[in-house]
Phi, psi and omega in degrees: 000139176233152179244140177232151178222160174286162176305130182298325180294319178294320177298317181297317179297319178296319179294320178297315182296318180296317170078011177291149182306314180296322177299316181293325174295321178300316180298317177300319179291321178299320178291316181300322181279354179083017180279336176225154176246137181300314181297323179291320177300317180296315179299317181293321176297316178303324181290325183269341186306318180298337181269350185299327178301343177291345184245097187301336181286346181253134174257110185305318181293318179296316179299316179301314180299318179298314181299310182298318180299311182294316181295325176293324179288322182289323180083184183294152180279161176292144178296148176083006179281135182295000000 
């Protein structure tokens, strides 16, 4: 049996956008465990942001504020995290 998972950074961005308290706690724990890097999350959001207007359910400015707020709370990632 094998287990597969989605990219942790993509999962973290989805959790940030959804914004439920448990999701945000998950993102903090993912960063603490070294599964995601704050700088990488910011870079990935920057990469997808220009395409967000294609998705009417998402508000790019609101999503940006959520990402920045969570990343500021989480703080810098541990060194050596992929």
